[in-house]
Structures are given as structure tokens and as C-alpha cells.
N, C-alpha and C positions, 0 to 999 in steps of 0.2 A: 639535267642530263649532261654528262661530261663527254669529253673526246678521248679517243685512243690514238696514239701516234708513236712513231719511232723517231729518233733523232740520229742524223748522220753527220759525220765530220768530212767536209770536202778535202781537208788537208791530208789526213792519214787514212781515211776510209772506215774508221771505227763507227759502229752503230749500236744503239741500245736495243734491248728487247722491246716488244710492244708495251707501252705504258698507258695506264688509264689516268687521265688528268682532269682536274676540276671537280665541280659538284655533281654528285649522284643523287639518287632519291633520298638516301638516309645518311650520307657521309660525304665529306669533302676530302679529296686526295691531293697531296702535294708531293713533289719529286725531291728525293734526297740522294746523296752519294755517301758511301762509306769511306771514311778517311783511311781505313786499313787496307781494304781489298779493291777499292775504287768501283764497286758495283753500284749501278744507278737503279733506283727502285722508287715506287710510289708507296706512300704511307698515309693512313687516315690521320687527320688533324682535328683539333678542337677549335673553339672560337678564339682562343689565344694564339693560334697558329703553332701549337705544340703537338708533337706526335702523341696519339692516344696511348694511354697506359696499356702495356702488353704488346705493343708493336714497335718498341724502341730498338730491336735488334736488326742487324743486317740480314737480309734474306739469304745471303751466300755464306758469310763467315761467322754469323751469329754474334758479332761484337756490337757493343753499344757506342759506336763512334760515328754517328750519322750527322751530317749537316745539310742544310737546304742546298740543293744543286743550283749552280749559277749558269747552267747550259754551256759550260766549256768542256771540251774533250778531255777525258782523264788521261789520254795518251799523249797528246801534243799541246793542249791548252787552247786550241783554236775554238771559235764559237761554233756550236753545232746547230744544224738546220732542222726544224720540225717538219716532218712529213705526215700529214693526217692519214689515219687508217680507217677510223669509224667512230662510233659513239658507244657509250655505256651508261647505265643508270642503276 
């Protein structure tokens, strides 16, 4: 069972959508950021920590320019704080 959370930046006030994180019943989700539009999203990954085939596009701009998110704010670069919301499976 994984957690759901939002991330908030204390510096500029930016916050993410609610994200599902970690292991679920049948899939493991990891958080990625699009290098083109800076949208933060979760994607299913395989045992090699690579995005599963068919899920490589950004949810917003549909480009294939995703990297693992390092929890820094896409607006100001400050570290974002996790705020738990619930659980998912």
C-alpha cells in the first residue's frame, strides 16, 4: 500500500497535485518532472526503476522529456515539503 501526498514549497507557495507514491498492490509508482513544462506527476516503474513502456509521456504536454523528480520546487528551486493525504493500493 502506498501513500498519497501533496508537496508544498514554503518559499514561493507552489504546490503539486495530489500524488500517489510508493508500492501499490500491483505496481510501484515513482515521481517524475517534465523538463519541458515542469509538471510533476507519478509514473509506474519496473524493477530497473525505468518508466513502464507506454507511460513515458508527460501527462500535461505529452512530450517524452521526464526525469526523476528531486523534490525541488520547479518555480524557485527550494526543497518542497511532503504533506501526507492518505493511502492507495
